[in-house]
C-alpha positions in Angstrom: 0.0 0.2 0.0 1.2 3.4 -1.2 1.7 6.3 1.3 -0.7 8.0 -0.3 -3.4 5.4 0.0 -2.7 4.7 3.3 -3.4 8.4 4.2 -6.6 8.5 2.5 -7.8 5.5 4.1 -7.1 6.2 7.6 -9.4 9.5 8.5 -7.2 10.0 11.7 -4.0 10.2 9.9 -5.8 12.1 6.9 -6.9 14.6 9.5 -3.0 15.1 10.9 -1.6 15.4 7.7 -4.5 18.1 6.3 -4.0 20.1 10.4 -0.1 20.0 9.2 -0.3 21.5 5.9 -3.4 23.5 6.5 -4.5 25.6 9.5 -7.7 24.6 10.9 -10.8 26.4 9.8 -8.3 27.9 6.6 -7.7 27.8 3.2 -4.0 29.0 3.0 -1.2 26.5 3.3 0.9 27.0 6.1 4.3 29.1 5.4 6.6 25.9 5.5 4.3 24.3 2.6 4.1 26.9 0.6 8.3 27.6 0.7 9.5 24.5 1.2 6.8 21.7 0.0 5.3 23.0 -3.2 8.1 24.1 -5.1 9.1 21.0 -5.9 5.6 19.0 -6.5 4.0 21.5 -8.9 4.8 22.1 -12.0 5.6 25.5 -13.8 6.8 25.9 -17.4 9.6 27.8 -19.2 9.0 31.3 -18.7 5.5 30.8 -16.4 5.5 33.7 -14.3 3.5 34.5 -11.3 3.1 37.9 -9.7 4.4 38.6 -6.4 1.1 40.4 -5.0 -0.9 36.9 -5.6 -2.3 34.7 -3.2 -1.4 31.2 -4.2 -3.3 28.9 -1.7 -2.1 25.5 -3.3 -1.5 22.1 -1.4 0.4 19.2 -2.5 -2.1 16.6 -2.6 -4.0 18.0 -5.8 -2.0 19.4 -9.0 -1.2 22.9 -10.0 0.5 23.3 -13.0 1.4 26.4 -15.4 2.4 25.7 -18.9 5.3 27.6 -20.9 4.9 31.8 -20.7 1.8 31.3 -18.6 1.2 34.2 -16.5 -0.9 35.0 -13.1 -1.6 38.4 -12.6 -1.2 40.7 -9.2 -4.0 40.2 -6.7 -4.9 36.7 -7.8 -6.4 33.8 -5.7 -5.5 30.6 -6.8 -7.1 27.2 -4.6 -6.6 23.7 -5.6 -7.9 22.2 -2.2 -10.7 20.6 -3.6 -9.6 20.1 -7.2 -6.6 20.5 -9.6 -6.2 23.6 -11.3 -4.3 23.8 -14.7 -2.9 26.9 -17.1 -1.7 26.3 -20.0 0.7 27.8 -22.3 1.0 31.6 -23.1 -2.4 31.5 -21.1 -3.2 34.8 -18.9 -5.2 34.9 -16.0 -5.7 38.7 -15.1 -5.9 40.7 -12.3 -8.1 39.8 -9.4 -9.2 36.5 -10.8 -10.3 34.1 -8.6 -9.7 30.2 -9.6 -10.8 27.5 -7.5 -10.5 24.4 -8.9 -11.3 21.6 -10.2 -10.0 24.1 -13.3 -8.6 23.3 -16.2 -7.7 26.5 -18.4 -6.4 25.4 -22.2 -3.1 27.3 -24.4 -3.6 30.5 -25.7 -6.8 31.9 -23.1 -6.7 35.5 -22.2 -8.8 36.1 -18.8 -9.6 39.2 -18.4 -9.7 41.1 -14.6 -12.2 40.1 -11.5 -13.3 36.7 -13.0 -14.2 34.0 -10.9 -14.3 30.5 -11.9 -15.3 27.9 -9.2 -15.5 24.2 -9.5 -16.7 24.0 -6.0 -20.3 24.2 -4.7 -21.3 24.2 -0.8 -24.4 22.2 -0.2 -27.5 23.7 1.6 -30.0 20.7 1.8 -29.8 19.9 5.3 -32.0 23.2 7.1 -30.8 22.0 10.6 -27.2 22.8 9.7 -25.7 25.8 8.8 -24.4 25.4 5.5 -20.5 26.5 6.5 -20.6 22.5 8.6 -22.3 21.1 5.2 -20.4 19.4 2.6 -19.0 21.2 -0.4 -19.3 19.3 -4.1 -17.1 19.8 -7.0 -17.5 19.6 -10.7 -14.8 20.6 -13.2 -14.8 23.8 -14.9 -13.0 23.6 -18.6 -11.4 26.7 -20.6 -10.4 25.2 -24.1 -7.7 26.7 -26.2 -7.8 30.4 -27.7 -10.8 32.0 -25.2 -11.3 35.3 -24.6 -13.2 35.7 -21.0 -14.0 39.4 -20.2 -13.9 41.5 -17.2 -16.6 40.3 -14.3 -17.2 37.2 -15.8 -18.6 34.1 -13.1 -17.8 30.8 -14.6 -19.7 28.1 -12.3 -19.1 24.4 -11.4 -19.5 21.7 -14.4 -18.9 24.0 -17.2 -17.2 23.6 -20.6 -16.5 26.6 -22.8 -15.4 25.8 -26.2 -12.4 26.1 -28.5 -12.0 29.9 -29.6 -15.2 31.1 -27.6 -15.7 34.4 -26.3 -17.6 35.1 -23.2 -18.7 39.0 -22.9 -18.1 41.1 -19.7 -20.4 40.9 -16.9 -21.7 37.5 -17.9 -22.4 34.3 -15.8 -21.6 31.1 -17.2 -23.9 28.1 -16.1 -24.0 26.1 -19.1 -21.5 24.4 -21.6 -20.7 27.0 -25.0 -19.7 25.2 -27.8 -16.7 26.2 -29.4 -16.3 29.1 -31.9 -19.1 31.2 -30.0 -20.1 34.9 -28.5 -22.0 34.2 -25.6 -23.1 37.2 -22.7 -25.6 37.6 -20.6 -27.2 36.3 -17.1 -27.4 33.4 -17.5 -24.9 33.4 -20.3 -26.4 32.5 -24.2 -24.7 32.2 -27.4 -25.5 35.1 -29.5 -22.7 34.5 -32.4 -21.5 31.6 -33.9 -18.6 31.1 -36.6 -19.9 29.8 -40.0 -17.2 27.9 -41.6 -19.2 27.9 -44.9 -19.7 32.1 -45.1 -16.2 32.4 -43.1 -18.6 35.1 -41.0 -19.3 35.5 -37.5 -23.1 35.0 -37.8 -25.8 36.2 -35.6 -28.0 33.2 -33.5 -31.6 33.3 -33.9 -33.6 34.4 -30.5 
């Protein structure tokens, strides 16, 4: 039995290890984890940059990867506590973004400012318990290659945004967006799609 399997299958050991990595009630890993453990576990491609005024709440038991020349700008929060976070080659995570895994961002993706992409949800069905005390659920967010996500967009758990799509500023994406689409609104709806026959971006019918 591997060490990882042993920890995962023993609740008391798992709890102890979790406390060694993250303070009780917190989300940010302890300083020793950030300085001496994460740099040897998580992978950054050549030329990848994390600006120094960011909050990188990543733990060693879930993946965090950045591709070649990927950039995370100032004032972002990246959290892989409940799911892996992957950022592809030449992708930009703009200022003040919040990325909570599981989230996969493809290559050549532009994410503007103040975007929230969270693969996590809180359950609330048991009315005898505070929501804070109930379980969380996760569903992966996937942003495929070559997308542009404009400012102030919210992307909810379980959503896939198809290749070379544009999400207009202020949109709330609650359902999958097909490749080569422009989506806008709350909830976001496709308003344009690329037509390979005409070679034009055409408005969709209402």
